[in-house]
N, C-alpha and C positions, 0 to 999 in steps of 0.2 A: 533343543525343544522339541518334543514327539509332536508328530503331527503337522510339522511346518509345509509352508507351501515355498516359502524362500528362505533360502539360508545366506546370508554375506557374511563369510567369516573373516577373519583378521585381515580385512583389505585393507594393504599401503598404495598410496598413490603420490608421486612426486612431478613437479612440475618446474622444469629448468634450475634442478636443484631446491625448489619448496615443497615441502611437506606440506601436502591438502589432507591425504588422509594417515592417520599414523596408527594402523591396527584396530580400525573398527570393527563391527558385529554387528547383525540385525535380524531377527527375524517375524514371521508374519506368518499367521494360520489362516488356513480357508476361512472366509468369511468374517475376518478380524478388519477393525479399523484400528490402524496402527499410525501414533502420530511421531511423525521425525520433524525436533525441531532445534534450532540454534539460533543463533545471532548471523546476519552477514558474514560470510567465508568463512564456516564454520565447516566447512565441508558436505553441505547436505548434497546441493548441485554436482558433486566431484560422484558420491556413491550413486545416483538416481543414472549419470552418464554410464557409471558402469555397470549396475543393473540393466541398464536399457541397450548395453552394447555397443554404447557410442565409444568407450573407452576401456582398456583394457587393465586390471590391475597389474602393479606391478608385483604384489605377494598378497597371498589369500585367494579367496574362490568365493565360487557364486552356484549355491545347489537349488536346484529346482525342482519340487514335487520329488523330492529325495534322488535327482540325478546329479552330478557334479557336472557343471559344463566346465569344460578346457577353456574355451573360446565363442564368445559367439557376437555377432553383428547386430544392427537395431532390425535386419528381417527376421536373424533366426530368434531374437527375444518376441516380437511378433507371432511367430508362426508358435511359440509356446505358452502363447496368453499375456505376455507384459503388455502394456501400453502404458505410456506416458503423457499428463494430457497438460501441456506447459502454458503459462501466462498468456502466453499468444495466441493461444488455443491451435494455432499451426492450420486455420483453414484460409478458404481461398475466397476473400472478400469480393472479388469479380464474377463468380459461381452463384450458383442456385443451391439453395437445401439441396435439392435434390442430388445435382450433380455432385457436391461434397460428398455426400452420403454413399453414392454408388459406384463414383468414380475409381476408387481402389478395387471393385468386384471387377469393374470391366476389363481395368487394365491386367489385373491378376487371372482372366480368363481368355486375355490375350483377343479381345473380341476386335475386330476392324470395322464395322460398321453397328451406330450408336441404333438401341434398340428401345426407346423412351418410353413405351408402357413395360418394360420389363425394368429401366432403372428408376418408372416411381414407385412399382412393387416393392423392391430391394429398400428403397426411402420408407415406404411407410412402412414394412416393419421392423425397420432400425427404431425410427421414432416411437411404435408402438413398444418396445421393450422399456421402456421408462413412462410411458403415456403421454411422452410429450406434444401439445398442441399447437404447430407450426404451419405456415403457408409452405409447401414444398416448392412451390414458383419465386419464392423472395430471394431475392440476392443477399446470402451474409452479409455483404458490408452495411447493409440498411439493418441488420438485425442489434437488438441490443446487448452488452457484453453478458448476461445471464443465458440470452438464447443461444450465442455464440457457444458457451460453454458446454449447450443443454446437447448442440448439432457437435462436438466435441465428443462428447461420453455416449452420445447413439452412435456415432462412429466405430470407439472402440469395443463398443458390443459387440459390433459384425463381424469382429474376426475371432470371436469367442474368449473376451478377456478373461482372465482368471486372476489376472492382477493390475488392477488400475493405479498408478501413479498418479496422485493430484499436485502441482507444484503452488501454491500459495493461491488456492481456488478462490476465494474469496475479496480480494486485495482491493476488486471495482467494482463489488458488489452493492447493493444497499441492505439493510436487515432483512427485510421482505424475502428477498430472491436470495438469499444466505440460509433462510428458512426451507425455501423452497427444492435447494440444492441439498442441503442435510435428508431432506424426505428422500430421494432420489437414491442417495447414499445407503440409506437405512433398505432400498429395497435393493440395491445390488449385493448389500450384506445376507438378505435374508434369501436371495439366489446364491450365495458360498461364494461371492466374488470378494475378494479380500481388497481392500483400499487403504495406499500408504498416502496418510493426508500429511503435507508437507507444509507447516506454517507456524509464526511466531505469537500468533494472537489467541491469549491466554484464555477468553470465554470460550472459543471454538475447540481448545481443543479436550478441555472439560467437558463441552455439550456433546462431541462426537464421536471422541475415543474410546477404543477397550483398553488400548495398549500404548506404552509411549519410549521413546527414544530420543535423547539430547546430547548432541556435539557440542565440543566449544575448541575451538580450535586446532581443528581436523581428529579430535579424540574423540571416545565416547566416554561421557561424564556417566550418564545413570539410563537404566531400561527397567520399564516394571508396567505395572498395573496404573491406571490412572484414578483411581478409587483413591489411592495410597498417596495422592500429590496434593497440593495446597497451593496458593498463588506465590507465597513467602519461599515456598522451597523450588518451585517452579523457575521462578526469577532467577534465585539463587543459583541453580544449576546451569541456566541459561547465561549468565553476563561473570558469576565468581562472586558479584557483589550482595550485598545487601543493602535495601532500599526501604524507607518509610512513605507510606500512603499520608502524609498530612495534607489538608485540605487548605489551599493558599487562602487566606485572609485578606483583606484590601487594608491597610492602614494609610493615612497621611493622605485623602484625598485633596485631592485641589480645590479649591475655593470654587473654582468656576469649573463648567466642562471643558474639555478640550476639543470637544467632537459634538455637534448635535444636528441631529435628523429628522425634520420635522415634515410628517405626512410623503413623505418620496414615494412615489412611485415609477415603475416603468412598464408601460405597457405588455400584456402577455407572461410578463415574471412576476410583479408583485405590484401591492398598491396599499398607500396611507400604512408606512414605516416612519416610527416615532421613536428615538431613545437618547438618551444623553450617555457620553461617557467622558469620566472624569480621569485623570490624572492619579495614577497609583493602582487602579482598577482593572482587572480581567474579566471582560463580557464576554459572554457565552450565546452564541446565535445556532440554534439546532432545528434541525427538521428533516422529514424526508428529501428522495432524491429530487423532486418535483415540486419542493416545498417554496421555492424562490432563493435560497440560500446563496447557492453560489453565483445567482445573479445579482444578488445586491451587495456581494462582494465586488464583482467587475463595475456594477454602478457606482460604487465608494469611490472606487481607484479610476474613475473617469474613461476604461475599457469600453462599458456603454452607457452611455449619458442618460441620466434617469429623465423623463419627460413631464414630472409633475413632483411638487413638494421642493423642500429647502434644506440645503447644507449648510451648517455655519462653525466653523474653526475658531476657536476662540472668542468665539462671541461674534464674530464677522460673517455676513454668509458672502459666502464663496459661490463660483461656478466650478466643477471639475467637468471638465467635457475631455481632458486627455490624460494619461498617464504624466505626460509633464507637469498640468496643473496640479496635480495631488503631490507628486514631489515639491514640487514650489510651494505646498502647502503643508510639509511637513507631514504626510498621512506615505506608507508605503504597504503594499502588497505581498506578502508572499502565497504564490499563486496555485492552485490544487496538482497541478501536474508541472514538476519542476524540471523535467528533464526537455520539453517544449517549449515552457514559457518562463523558467527561472534561472536558467542555465545555459551558455555557450557551452557545452559539452566539449567540441573539441581545442576549446581552449585552456589555457592553464587555470589551474586552482588559482594562481596570484592574479591575473588579468579578471578573475572573474571578483575576486575580491573586491578588487579596487576600481571596477567598471565606474562607480558612482563618482569617485573621487577623484577621476583623471583632471579635470581643471584646477582642484585644489593642490593636487601632488605637482603642477607643472609651473614650471619659474617663472618669472615675468616675462621673457621671450618665448614663452607655450612652449619649453622645451623641458621633458622630463626629466624629474630630479632622482635619477636611478637611485640612490641611497636614502633619499625620503621615501619613496616608492617601497625599497627592500626593509624600510625599517616596520612602515602600515603594514606589509603584507603578514611581517612575523609574527607584528603584534595581536593582528586577528586570528591567524593559525593559532595562537596561543590563548588568546581568553575565549575562542571557540573550537578549543580542545578539537581543533581536525587535525585528524590521524594520517597522517602522508610523512614519508620519507623526504620528498621535495614538494617545495608548491608549486615550483615551474612543471610536475608534471598535467595531464589533462585532465579538468575536471571528471571526465567519464572514469576515470580511474576510479573514484573513490563509492564506497558503499552508499547507499541511499541514504543513511542516517549522516555520515560527514558532507555529502550533497547538499541536503538539510540546512546543516550549519555553516556552507558557503553562503547557502541563500540569503539566510541570517545574519550573517555577519557584514555582505554586501549591501544591505538597507541599513542596518546599526550604524554603518560607516558615515550614513547622511545626517546621522544628527534629527533623526525623526520626533515628531510628539505620536504621533498614534502608527502604530503598527498593526496592519489586518493580517489575519492567517488563513487562509482558507484549508482545513484537511491538513494542519503543519506536521504529523507524524504518519501520514498513510505511506504506508511499506516502506518503517522504518522499525528498525529493532527494540527490543526492549530498552537494553541499556542506554541509547542513542535516545529512546523516548524520551526517559527520565532525562537525561540532560539536557533537553530543548526545555521541558517542563520548568526547569531548575531555572534557564536563562531566562525564560519568560516572565517567571514568578520575580527575580532579580530586576530586570529590566522594569515591570511595575512598580516594585518598591523603590526604584529610583527615580518614578512619577512618570515615566510613560505610561501611554492609555491605550490596552491591548484589548482585541475582539479576535478571539478563535470560533473560527466558524466550522463544524464539526458534526458528524453524526456521531462520532466515539462517545459514546454517554460516559464513561469511565473518567475520559480525556475530557469530556468539561464539567463534571461535577467536582473536579479533585482540582481542577485550575482556576476555576470562574466564581468571583464573586456574586454574579448575578447572573439569572442566563434567561433569554428570550426566545420562545419556541413558535416556528415559522411553520404554516400549514395553509398551502394552496395559496401562497404570495403572500398572507396577512400574518401579523402579530396573533398568537391565540392566548398566549399565557405570557406572563413575566414571574419570576419566583427567584427570590432571592437564594444565597447557600443553603440555607436549614431546610428549606423546601425543597431542594431541587434533588429527589431521588429518582434513580432511573425509574422505577414504578409512575412517579408524579409525570416525569417528562414525556414518558412512552404516552400516557394516557390521553395527554394533548396531541401526542404525534399523530397517533391513531384515529 
């Protein structure tokens, strides 16, 4: 492509005999927003690390600003103007905003004494480039995810960035914060800075990118103009599969509710929450980040006990003061953060799957029945289509989608009546997302009551037969599937 800022040409890379990249190519022009998409494990991260000098390609080459780069280090890449903003932003949480922004400049100038006035001036100039309003003396660890991201962008611009690579930049952002980020990205585009936007979120690709490239299994599938793409093509290119977007319809509801909540309240989080959940239905609960939706999930599961109102399970008033209480009453929670709250990452996939069944799988003398254990693990791996060569591998070796399947499998082995899922497909690729939705719809049709708590409105609309909208800790609207359009929900959320 003429006028390219960056060209990656026929890149190959293998690790221990496994081909991560099989002759992929990519080109980006100055001032272009280019989306790199693909499911987990497709090779996106490997290419990013080759472009930024972390890895060297086995074959192929990188060309930047018309010059072929024989071999570059991360420092070389930064000096060329290539900056990568990873998901963790690589900021120092124990330092102030000013120190995070000015530290590199101080080190590169080999200064031995700190001049706080000079550092403040450097930081002020950095944040002014994107009109970022922040307390320069605030510790970065105290900032929101969105603010940390803006610190990382400001720092990138200090070194004369010409290409900024953003790796899944919207994973932990609210809708409002995503819009603020996109506004900054458009400002960078207007300055001629190229953006490589790595994402698998369909709506974001269409909203922000000029062109796109999609990888699958380490190979280039397609590249082109985003205006020529639609959702069906995008999904097919990503997964090699064709999906239907049929909306879930609740059938054969239980006569009596499995779960009823009456005027439930938790001081500082939510109040006067009332709803019923029948077996066979999927109830959606949505709202902005500060709406109280996540706190409601924690209260239903007993992590934070509600301080007013009532919870009824199958018509009986119960007290849920701990997760043990919730489990005893047949209620489970798939948490928002599966890594820290849903899995024992260093332990095996098998251990994670059967953790809730340990007593059942033990013999009369509390001795583990190995054959019964292996048969149960095999059943759950098969039933939830967990992609692993060996269930003895650690859970942390799995992709995000497969980790979420393990969390689901663990809970459903308990024989629950009600399952609450908080952000069930956050950080999950399109194929796994569709499979998880299919599993949840199947469970509802088998008679389970399911609650999906999410701000992913397409997910809520497609899978839920009723939707409750929360705002500032209160229910502001309840609507059935026919009424629940994105516009109708957003009008209540805002």
